[in-house]
C-alpha positions as a Python dict, from the first residue, in 0.01 Angstrom:
ca = {
    (1, 'M'): (0, 0, 0),
    (2, 'G'): (163, 167, 311),
    (3, 'N'): (114, 468, 269),
    (4, 'A'): (-270, 426, 274),
    (5, 'L'): (-258, 220, 581),
    (6, 'Y'): (-83, 536, 736),
    (7, 'A'): (-311, 747, 647),
    (8, 'Q'): (-590, 500, 783),
    (9, 'V'): (-418, 511, 1112),
    (10, 'L'): (-358, 858, 1086),
    (11, 'G'): (-764, 937, 1049),
    (12, 'V'): (-847, 685, 1289),
    (13, 'L'): (-593, 848, 1550),
    (14, 'L'): (-723, 1231, 1438),
    (15, 'L'): (-1087, 1085, 1512),
    (16, 'F'): (-1022, 1002, 1901),
    (17, 'A'): (-807, 1306, 1902),
    (18, 'F'): (-1107, 1523, 1799),
    (19, 'L'): (-1339, 1330, 2020),
    (20, 'F'): (-1150, 1355, 2324),
    (21, 'F'): (-1116, 1738, 2295),
    (22, 'I'): (-1464, 1729, 2238),
    (23, 'F'): (-1534, 1564, 2543),
    (24, 'L'): (-1325, 1844, 2731),
    (25, 'A'): (-1484, 2155, 2543),
    (26, 'A'): (-1839, 2040, 2597),
    (27, 'K'): (-1780, 2116, 2987),
    (28, 'G'): (-1782, 2465, 2900),
    (29, 'W'): (-1938, 2523, 2517),
    (30, 'R'): (-2300, 2534, 2475),
    (31, 'W'): (-2458, 2295, 2288),
    (32, 'H'): (-2500, 2449, 1927),
    (33, 'H'): (-2118, 2524, 1899),
    (34, 'V'): (-2020, 2149, 1995),
    (35, 'T'): (-2249, 2032, 1717),
    (36, 'A'): (-2124, 2306, 1475),
    (37, 'L'): (-1775, 2184, 1526),
    (38, 'V'): (-1880, 1807, 1478),
    (39, 'L'): (-2062, 1919, 1160),
    (40, 'I'): (-1763, 2092, 1056),
    (41, 'F'): (-1525, 1792, 1120),
    (42, 'F'): (-1740, 1557, 938),
    (43, 'S'): (-1742, 1784, 640),
    (44, 'S'): (-1409, 1836, 673),
    (45, 'L'): (-1321, 1451, 664),
    (46, 'M'): (-1546, 1445, 344),
    (47, 'F'): (-1331, 1688, 174),
    (48, 'V'): (-1045, 1511, 281),
    (49, 'F'): (-1179, 1234, 87),
    (50, 'L'): (-1275, 1406, -224),
    (51, 'A'): (-952, 1564, -221),
    (52, 'A'): (-811, 1237, -245),
    (53, 'S'): (-1004, 1069, -486),
    (54, 'V'): (-915, 1387, -686),
    (55, 'L'): (-554, 1352, -656),
    (56, 'K'): (-578, 936, -716),
    (57, 'T'): (-803, 1024, -1004),
    (58, 'H'): (-512, 1283, -1138),
    (59, 'T'): (-250, 1019, -1055),
    (60, 'V'): (-457, 740, -1296),
    (61, 'W'): (-486, 1023, -1543),
    (62, 'Q'): (-166, 1149, -1529),
    (63, 'K'): (-21, 805, -1619),
    (64, 'R'): (-251, 750, -1871),
    (65, 'H'): (-182, 1056, -2049),
    (66, 'Q'): (181, 948, -2059),
    (67, 'Q'): (101, 638, -2174),
    (68, 'L'): (-159, 734, -2450),
    (69, 'A'): (106, 1041, -2522),
    (70, 'T'): (388, 803, -2579),
    (71, 'E'): (143, 529, -2766),
    (72, 'L'): (1, 786, -2973),
    (73, 'E'): (387, 935, -3079),
    (74, 'Q'): (429, 572, -3196),
    (75, 'E'): (81, 558, -3387),
    (76, 'L'): (214, 894, -3580),
    (77, 'Q'): (525, 707, -3667),
    (78, 'K'): (372, 443, -3773),
    (79, 'T'): (115, 668, -3936),
    (80, 'S'): (408, 852, -4096),
    (81, 'D'): (598, 518, -4206),
    (82, 'L'): (235, 396, -4375),
    (83, 'R'): (193, 756, -4533),
    (84, 'F'): (566, 833, -4645),
    (85, 'G'): (782, 514, -4605),
    (86, 'P'): (1009, 432, -4308),
    (87, 'L'): (1344, 641, -4344),
    (88, 'G'): (1641, 532, -4395),
    (89, 'P'): (1889, 296, -4686),
    (90, 'G'): (1688, -50, -4741),
    (91, 'N'): (1345, 76, -4742),
    (92, 'E'): (1301, 216, -5103),
    (93, 'Q'): (1022, -86, -5181),
    (94, 'A'): (856, -75, -4871),
    (95, 'D'): (466, -69, -4842),
    (96, 'S'): (377, 294, -4793),
    (97, 'V'): (40, 471, -4906),
    (98, 'R'): (238, 704, -5108),
    (99, 'R'): (368, 413, -5329),
    (100, 'L'): (109, 246, -5335),
    (101, 'R'): (-135, 529, -5395),
    (102, 'N'): (121, 586, -5731),
    (103, 'E'): (94, 227, -5806),
    (104, 'L'): (-297, 237, -5777),
    (105, 'E'): (-293, 553, -6005),
    (106, 'R'): (-92, 377, -6243),
    (107, 'V'): (-364, 95, -6232),
    (108, 'I'): (-637, 348, -6252),
    (109, 'N'): (-529, 547, -6492),
    (110, 'D'): (-477, 198, -6717),
    (111, 'R'): (-768, 2, -6570),
    (112, 'G'): (-988, 322, -6474),
    (113, 'R'): (-1291, 256, -6232),
    (114, 'V'): (-1494, -67, -6269),
    (115, 'W'): (-1864, -94, -6119),
    (116, 'R'): (-2013, -439, -6152),
    (117, 'D'): (-2337, -606, -6119),
    (118, 'V'): (-2531, -291, -6153),
    (119, 'Q'): (-2920, -314, -6275),
    (120, 'K'): (-3113, -189, -6577),
    (121, 'A'): (-3382, -21, -6414),
    (122, 'N'): (-3541, 136, -6726),
    (123, 'A'): (-3501, 169, -7099),
    (124, 'D'): (-3673, 452, -7314),
    (125, 'Q'): (-3617, 366, -7678),
    (126, 'Q'): (-3742, 695, -7817),
    (127, 'S'): (-3525, 931, -7631),
    (128, 'G'): (-3257, 640, -7624),
    (129, 'Q'): (-3184, 722, -7202),
    (130, 'V'): (-3129, 395, -7006),
    (131, 'T'): (-3114, 422, -6611),
    (132, 'L'): (-2915, 188, -6438),
    (133, 'R'): (-2935, 92, -6074),
    (134, 'F'): (-2612, 25, -5839),
    (135, 'P'): (-2634, -212, -5599),
    (136, 'D'): (-2628, -164, -5225),
    (137, 'R'): (-2753, 237, -5216),
    (138, 'N'): (-2991, 294, -4951),
    (139, 'I'): (-2900, 669, -4903),
    (140, 'T'): (-3153, 849, -4825),
    (141, 'G'): (-3232, 1202, -4620),
    (142, 'V'): (-3124, 1584, -4678),
    (143, 'D'): (-2755, 1538, -4547),
    (144, 'A'): (-2716, 1213, -4754),
    (145, 'P'): (-2335, 1174, -4852),
    (146, 'P'): (-2256, 1200, -5214),
    (147, 'P'): (-2326, 935, -5479),
    (148, 'L'): (-2067, 604, -5403),
    (149, 'H'): (-2049, 579, -5714),
    (150, 'R'): (-1864, 875, -5769),
    (151, 'L'): (-2017, 916, -6160),
    (152, 'Q'): (-2036, 1249, -6264),
    (153, 'P'): (-2235, 1406, -6550),
    (154, 'S'): (-2091, 1425, -6914),
    (155, 'T'): (-1861, 1112, -6793),
    (156, 'I'): (-1860, 849, -7058),
    (157, 'V'): (-1817, 470, -6978),
    (158, 'F'): (-1826, 145, -7169),
    (159, 'A'): (-2087, -97, -7110),
    (160, 'F'): (-2036, -475, -7089),
    (161, 'K'): (-2325, -769, -7102),
    (162, 'E'): (-2215, -958, -6762),
    (163, 'V'): (-2286, -1342, -6778),
    (164, 'D'): (-2207, -1638, -6529),
    (165, 'S'): (-1842, -1795, -6596),
    (166, 'P'): (-1766, -2136, -6575),
    (167, 'E'): (-1587, -2037, -6214),
    (168, 'G'): (-1938, -1884, -6078),
    (169, 'W'): (-1928, -1561, -6093),
    (170, 'K'): (-2026, -1296, -6309),
    (171, 'A'): (-1792, -1170, -6601),
    (172, 'P'): (-1820, -940, -6856),
    (173, 'A'): (-1913, -1096, -7216),
    (174, 'R'): (-2033, -869, -7477),
    (175, 'F'): (-1984, -508, -7555),
    (176, 'L'): (-2320, -309, -7521),
    (177, 'G'): (-2185, 31, -7626),
    (178, 'E'): (-2038, 379, -7535),
    (179, 'F'): (-2261, 527, -7301),
    (180, 'V'): (-2218, 940, -7142),
    (181, 'V'): (-2375, 1027, -6807),
    (182, 'Q'): (-2663, 1224, -6830),
    (183, 'D'): (-2822, 1220, -6458),
    (184, 'V'): (-2653, 1112, -6143),
    (185, 'Q'): (-2905, 976, -5837),
    (186, 'P'): (-2714, 882, -5517),
    (187, 'D'): (-2808, 526, -5593),
    (188, 'S'): (-2848, 527, -5993),
    (189, 'V'): (-2759, 748, -6293),
    (190, 'V'): (-2933, 784, -6671),
    (191, 'V'): (-2680, 708, -6945),
    (192, 'T'): (-2740, 778, -7333),
    (193, 'P'): (-2563, 583, -7610),
    (194, 'S'): (-2289, 854, -7745),
    (195, 'L'): (-2222, 623, -8016),
    (196, 'P'): (-2521, 443, -8276),
    (197, 'L'): (-2560, 104, -8122),
    (198, 'D'): (-2599, -190, -8375),
    (199, 'P'): (-2891, -431, -8392),
    (200, 'Y'): (-2754, -672, -8105),
    (201, 'Q'): (-2665, -414, -7857),
    (202, 'V'): (-3012, -203, -7945),
    (203, 'N'): (-3204, -533, -7834),
    (204, 'E'): (-2978, -606, -7543),
    (205, 'V'): (-3011, -262, -7455),
    (206, 'M'): (-3327, -176, -7508),
    (207, 'T'): (-3547, -473, -7435),
    (208, 'N'): (-3333, -723, -7263),
    (209, 'D'): (-3438, -661, -6877),
    (210, 'G'): (-3309, -959, -6744),
    (211, 'L'): (-2912, -898, -6761),
    (212, 'T'): (-2671, -679, -6544),
    (213, 'W'): (-2398, -439, -6632),
    (214, 'A'): (-2045, -388, -6596),
    (215, 'L'): (-1933, -14, -6617),
    (216, 'Y'): (-1568, 78, -6749),
    (217, 'E'): (-1461, 416, -6698),
    (218, 'V'): (-1162, 317, -6927),
    (219, 'M'): (-1225, 84, -7208),
    (220, 'P'): (-969, -243, -7088),
    (221, 'N'): (-668, -232, -7308),
    (222, 'D'): (-479, -543, -7464),
    (223, 'A'): (-174, -645, -7319),
    (224, 'Y'): (24, -977, -7343),
    (225, 'F'): (74, -1023, -6963),
    (226, 'K'): (-293, -1096, -6933),
    (227, 'W'): (-301, -1388, -7197),
    (228, 'A'): (-21, -1496, -7104),
    (229, 'S'): (-129, -1558, -6670),
    (230, 'L'): (-447, -1748, -6799),
    (231, 'A'): (-214, -2080, -6739),
    (232, 'D'): (84, -2243, -6751),
    (233, 'D'): (26, -2560, -6983),
    (234, 'P'): (-1, -2457, -7324),
    (235, 'A'): (-234, -2732, -7370),
    (236, 'V'): (-507, -2561, -7132),
    (237, 'R'): (-389, -2222, -7233),
    (238, 'E'): (-512, -2266, -7594),
    (239, 'T'): (-844, -2408, -7451),
    (240, 'M'): (-899, -2136, -7246),
    (241, 'I'): (-779, -1892, -7544),
    (242, 'R'): (-1026, -2054, -7773),
    (243, 'E'): (-1290, -2081, -7499),
    (244, 'L'): (-1261, -1700, -7472),
    (245, 'L'): (-1211, -1601, -7868),
    (246, 'M'): (-1455, -1819, -8065),
    (247, 'P'): (-1806, -1756, -8084),
    (248, 'G'): (-2080, -1965, -7889),
    (249, 'G'): (-1894, -2053, -7570),
    (250, 'W'): (-2029, -2015, -7220),
    (251, 'H'): (-1985, -1608, -7293),
    (252, 'G'): (-2261, -1641, -7564),
    (253, 'R'): (-2145, -1410, -7825),
    (254, 'P'): (-2241, -1483, -8170),
    (255, 'A'): (-2050, -1503, -8475),
    (256, 'M'): (-1975, -1191, -8671),
    (257, 'A'): (-1689, -1284, -8886),
    (258, 'P'): (-1589, -1585, -9105),
    (259, 'P'): (-1511, -1882, -8943),
    (260, 'E'): (-1106, -1832, -9079),
    (261, 'K'): (-1083, -1490, -8935),
    (262, 'Y'): (-1153, -1643, -8598),
    (263, 'E'): (-922, -1890, -8664),
    (264, 'E'): (-620, -1646, -8788),
    (265, 'V'): (-705, -1423, -8424),
    (266, 'V'): (-715, -1697, -8236),
    (267, 'S'): (-405, -1844, -8410),
    (268, 'Q'): (-175, -1542, -8269),
    (269, 'F'): (-304, -1547, -7927),
    (270, 'I'): (-184, -1901, -7878),
    (271, 'R'): (136, -1813, -8091),
    (272, 'D'): (222, -1465, -7828),
    (273, 'G'): (527, -1562, -7677),
    (274, 'Q'): (631, -1860, -7884),
    (275, 'E'): (899, -1900, -8145),
    (276, 'P'): (822, -1694, -8433),
    (277, 'A'): (740, -1853, -8805),
    (278, 'P'): (985, -1753, -9111),
    (279, 'D'): (709, -1545, -9254),
    (280, 'D'): (657, -1305, -8936),
    (281, 'P'): (725, -969, -9033),
    (282, 'P'): (1009, -773, -8828),
    (283, 'E'): (747, -582, -8656),
    (284, 'R'): (581, -899, -8496),
    (285, 'T'): (940, -1067, -8382),
    (286, 'W'): (1074, -992, -8091),
    (287, 'V'): (1407, -1083, -7853),
    (288, 'V'): (1442, -1137, -7514),
    (289, 'V'): (1814, -1067, -7394),
    (290, 'E'): (1967, -1087, -7072),
    (291, 'L'): (2219, -776, -6997),
    (292, 'T'): (2627, -772, -6896),
    (293, 'Q'): (2655, -412, -6796),
    (294, 'P'): (2446, -193, -6603),
    (295, 'W'): (2211, -2, -6829),
    (296, 'K'): (1940, 245, -6828),
    (297, 'V'): (1680, 418, -7050),
    (298, 'D'): (1416, 708, -7048),
    (299, 'V'): (1079, 657, -7040),
    (300, 'D'): (980, 1012, -6902),
    (301, 'A'): (869, 1264, -7219),
    (302, 'P'): (1096, 1570, -7203),
    (303, 'E'): (786, 1740, -7074),
    (304, 'A'): (498, 1647, -6875),
    (305, 'A'): (140, 1668, -7010),
    (306, 'T'): (-51, 1992, -6957),
    (307, 'Q'): (-412, 1945, -6784),
    (308, 'E'): (-558, 1956, -7149),
    (309, 'Q'): (-425, 1676, -7252),
    (310, 'T'): (-516, 1343, -7252),
    (311, 'R'): (-246, 1144, -7414),
    (312, 'Q'): (-40, 885, -7208),
    (313, 'F'): (250, 854, -7438),
    (314, 'D'): (428, 1060, -7673),
    (315, 'V'): (480, 949, -8036),
    (316, 'A'): (815, 783, -7908),
    (317, 'G'): (615, 621, -7617),
    (318, 'L'): (743, 804, -7343),
    (319, 'A'): (498, 895, -7058),
    (320, 'L'): (320, 1208, -7052),
    (321, 'L'): (66, 1189, -6773),
    (322, 'P'): (249, 1281, -6413),
    (323, 'Q'): (94, 1008, -6235),
    (324, 'L'): (324, 746, -6514),
    (325, 'R'): (636, 965, -6497),
    (326, 'Q'): (908, 793, -6300),
    (327, 'G'): (1121, 1145, -6246),
    (328, 'A'): (1461, 932, -6355),
    (329, 'A'): (1558, 670, -6581),
    (330, 'S'): (1504, 330, -6537),
    (331, 'E'): (1785, 122, -6442),
    (332, 'F'): (1876, -232, -6530),
    (333, 'E'): (2144, -403, -6396),
    (334, 'P'): (2366, -719, -6475),
    (335, 'G'): (2190, -1034, -6464),
    (336, 'D'): (1852, -868, -6582),
    (337, 'Q'): (1614, -1010, -6872),
    (338, 'I'): (1397, -793, -7114),
    (339, 'E'): (1260, -797, -7414),
    (340, 'L'): (1327, -546, -7676),
    (341, 'D'): (1244, -492, -8038),
    (342, 'A'): (1500, -669, -8265),
    (343, 'E'): (1646, -329, -8369),
    (344, 'A'): (1717, -220, -8029),
    (345, 'A'): (1810, -576, -7923),
    (346, 'E'): (2101, -567, -8198),
    (347, 'R'): (2154, -273, -8081),
    (348, 'L'): (2243, -390, -7729),
    (349, 'I'): (2401, -684, -7845),
    (350, 'S'): (2695, -515, -8053),
    (351, 'Q'): (2770, -275, -7810),
    (352, 'G'): (2864, -620, -7555),
    (353, 'I'): (2570, -446, -7307),
    (354, 'A'): (2343, -784, -7372),
    (355, 'K'): (2364, -1109, -7501),
    (356, 'R'): (2058, -1288, -7695),
    (357, 'I'): (1835, -1583, -7490),
    (358, 'K'): (1540, -1599, -7748),
    (359, 'T'): (1368, -1486, -8011),
    (360, 'I'): (956, -1480, -7953),
    (361, 'Y'): (628, -1397, -8153),
    (362, 'R'): (466, -1090, -8029),
    (363, 'R'): (105, -1015, -8184),
    (364, 'P'): (-41, -708, -8260),
    (365, 'L'): (-214, -512, -7953),
    (366, 'R'): (-513, -358, -8022),
    (367, 'D'): (-697, -26, -7928),
    (368, 'Y'): (-1021, -111, -7891),
    (369, 'T'): (-1158, 234, -7834),
    (370, 'Y'): (-1008, 318, -8173),
    (371, 'S'): (-1130, -8, -8318),
    (372, 'F'): (-1467, 39, -8180),
    (373, 'D'): (-1497, 402, -8286),
    (374, 'E'): (-1330, 304, -8603),
    (375, 'S'): (-1578, 22, -8663),
    (376, 'N'): (-1840, 307, -8563),
    (377, 'R'): (-1741, 518, -8817),
    (378, 'R'): (-1721, 261, -9099),
    (379, 'I'): (-2059, 140, -9030),
    (380, 'R'): (-2180, 538, -9034),
    (381, 'G'): (-2025, 551, -9403),
    (382, 'L'): (-2114, 259, -9512),
    (383, 'N'): (-2510, 308, -9405),
    (384, 'E'): (-2443, 630, -9567),
    (385, 'R'): (-2313, 443, -9917),
    (386, 'V'): (-2638, 158, -9872),
    (387, 'R'): (-2865, 478, -9832),
    (388, 'L'): (-2728, 672, -10167),
    (389, 'V'): (-2735, 381, -10308),
    (390, 'T'): (-3063, 267, -10209),
    (391, 'K'): (-3131, 595, -10310),
    (392, 'A'): (-3036, 522, -10664),
    (393, 'N'): (-3153, 195, -10635),
    (394, 'N'): (-3496, 327, -10657),
    (395, 'T'): (-3461, 608, -10859),
    (396, 'L'): (-3329, 378, -11095),
    (397, 'Q'): (-3573, 120, -11023),
    (398, 'G'): (-3846, 401, -11097),
    (399, 'A'): (-3678, 464, -11372),
    (400, 'I'): (-3724, 96, -11496),
    (401, 'D'): (-4086, 86, -11391),
    (402, 'K'): (-4159, 354, -11612),
    (403, 'A'): (-3951, 247, -11913),
    (404, 'K'): (-4147, -58, -11856),
    (405, 'G'): (-4446, 104, -11863),
    (406, 'Q'): (-4361, 315, -12144),
    (407, 'I'): (-4283, -64, -12290),
    (408, 'T'): (-4618, -189, -12239),
    (409, 'Y'): (-4776, 95, -12363),
    (410, 'R'): (-4581, 114, -12689),
    (411, 'T'): (-4653, -289, -12704),
    (412, 'D'): (-5031, -188, -12671),
    (413, 'E'): (-4986, 51, -12890),
    (414, 'K'): (-4801, -154, -13123),
    (415, 'T'): (-5061, -466, -13098),
    (416, 'K'): (-5332, -185, -13175),
    (417, 'L'): (-5116, -38, -13464),
    (418, 'G'): (-5062, -440, -13596),
    (419, 'E'): (-5442, -454, -13564),
    (420, 'D'): (-5480, -165, -13737),
    (421, 'L'): (-5260, -197, -14001),
    (422, 'Q'): (-5405, -543, -14036),
    (423, 'H'): (-5716, -392, -14118),
    (424, 'I'): (-5542, -105, -14342),
    (425, 'N'): (-5422, -388, -14560),
    (426, 'Q'): (-5746, -564, -14582),
    (427, 'E'): (-5887, -243, -14659),
    (428, 'R'): (-5600, -203, -14909),
    (429, 'D'): (-5663, -504, -15058),
    (430, 'A'): (-6048, -452, -15079),
    (431, 'M'): (-5947, -99, -15265),
    (432, 'K'): (-5701, -265, -15511),
    (433, 'Q'): (-5982, -518, -15609),
    (434, 'H'): (-6187, -262, -15634),
    (435, 'L'): (-5974, -34, -15801),
    (436, 'A'): (-5883, -369, -16026),
    (437, 'A'): (-6274, -351, -16107),
    (438, 'L'): (-6306, -8, -16141),
    (439, 'Q'): (-6055, 4, -16385),
    (440, 'T'): (-6222, -291, -16570),
    (441, 'S'): (-6543, -86, -16614),
    (442, 'Y'): (-6363, 223, -16694),
    (443, 'K'): (-6202, 45, -16961),
    (444, 'D'): (-6501, -102, -17035),
    (445, 'L'): (-6671, 249, -17007),
    (446, 'L'): (-6404, 386, -17218),
    (447, 'G'): (-6456, 165, -17498),
    (448, 'N'): (-6781, 211, -17513),
    (449, 'L'): (-6724, 603, -17458),
    (450, 'R'): (-6514, 573, -17774),
    (451, 'A'): (-6764, 320, -18001),
    (452, 'L'): (-7043, 585, -17854),
    (453, 'F'): (-6781, 931, -17955),
    (454, 'T'): (-6802, 752, -18277),
    (455, 'E'): (-7105, 648, -18353),
    (456, 'N'): (-7236, 1019, -18212),
    (457, 'L'): (-6956, 1192, -18518),
    (458, 'E'): (-7122, 952, -18724),
    (459, 'L'): (-7446, 1088, -18618),
    (460, 'V'): (-7332, 1443, -18636),
    (461, 'D'): (-7200, 1398, -18960),
    (462, 'R'): (-7549, 1215, -19088),
    (463, 'L'): (-7757, 1465, -18898),
    (464, 'R'): (-7474, 1763, -19080),
    (465, 'R'): (-7578, 1621, -19400),
    (466, 'I'): (-7939, 1603, -19352),
    (467, 'E'): (-7970, 1940, -19222),
    (468, 'Q'): (-7747, 2101, -19553),
    (469, 'A'): (-7956, 1873, -19745),
    (470, 'V'): (-8268, 2082, -19569),
    (471, 'V'): (-8098, 2404, -19628),
    (472, 'D'): (-8046, 2302, -19979),
    (473, 'A'): (-8434, 2222, -20045),
    (474, 'I'): (-8556, 2533, -19825),
    (475, 'Q'): (-8328, 2719, -20051),
    (476, 'Q'): (-8445, 2576, -20392),
    (477, 'Q'): (-8768, 2581, -20294),
    (478, 'L'): (-8742, 2935, -20256),
    (479, 'A'): (-8581, 2987, -20581),
    (480, 'N'): (-8865, 2771, -20761),
    (481, 'T'): (-9122, 3000, -20594),
    (482, 'G'): (-8946, 3377, -20669),
    (483, 'P'): (-9131, 3668, -20604),
}
């Protein structure tokens, strides 16, 4: 503030000094010299003002630059901490983009991307193509960004029918099938079934236009914690499990198996994590142990998966994919409680590394992708067998119909032959009667013929005698007449 005041006082003194010298010079100078000098003086004052403004601006921006440079350095440090985590001991578990990204990759690898509230825009039953439109996708123009759904052609997605849950939000309730993406638009995709659809799926996919879909990049997997976290109260948890699994609930799934099969499956989910039954198989019996000594176990496979491989774990359950590999063995400290199969638990207990806490029942986990593929394969096999059996039945039915036709024909023929036989028998009887009459007539005629033959013989003999008598008479007459 003092420097500014001094500058103002100095400026006023210079102005008065300039006016004094101009007054003295005006007596000997010409008017245009004096005018030019005045203009130059005031112009220099303007330049001095501008120079002062520039100096002030430079000072302000220099301070601002130093401040921003300090803030930039601080923000860069914060960015580095957020990206890679703060350096130093004790910060291994601090939040960072790298750690959260690794966790996200693990979650995505396990769950995949999900698209909810997808509307069915069109369905062609002949080609099987279904057009799906994603919500809030208003992308137009030549320079439009890539599709926000990030789906690519040939991508496999698993579709579920969405219904309103009791909590008021839409939940996937019924599996609609496995589809492959054929065409991609900024706000829509065209998909076709990669596996044949059952009649229910055909009805929902092709004709039902009032439903929304949920698309999953990875088929949801089965896990114990997903069901254990439904409720802490066992009674409430059992009620929720029955509501979710039994047909006819809010999800509207129809019954696809006998009631006893549903009860068997529900019982497995309810008993999960509880005391095992005496007749439970060994693979369903697990042991919770508490470590008494430090223990570590390898969770990574000896060799990571290549780009062509898609399996997550090897046959021993060790991680293959890079995003699942830890790079080191998992270490446990004394007091940690872990869940192991009975054989591994007994091995640790016998070595004095752990002590038994409790024994629990674990239900079998289900691979839904394999189950649907296997069911579809079995359905195709059964359909093929049904087709072959139907064909054989049709052939057999045709043979039966022909046999029935032959039987009918032969029956008619037999009836006609019976009628002919009856007529022949009648004719035979008539012929027998006629034959008997003929035989009687023959006998009578034969008797008459015999009598007539005897009579004829007598007549012949009589004629012979008469003829001989005539000959003898003629010869005697001739003898008497002589020559």
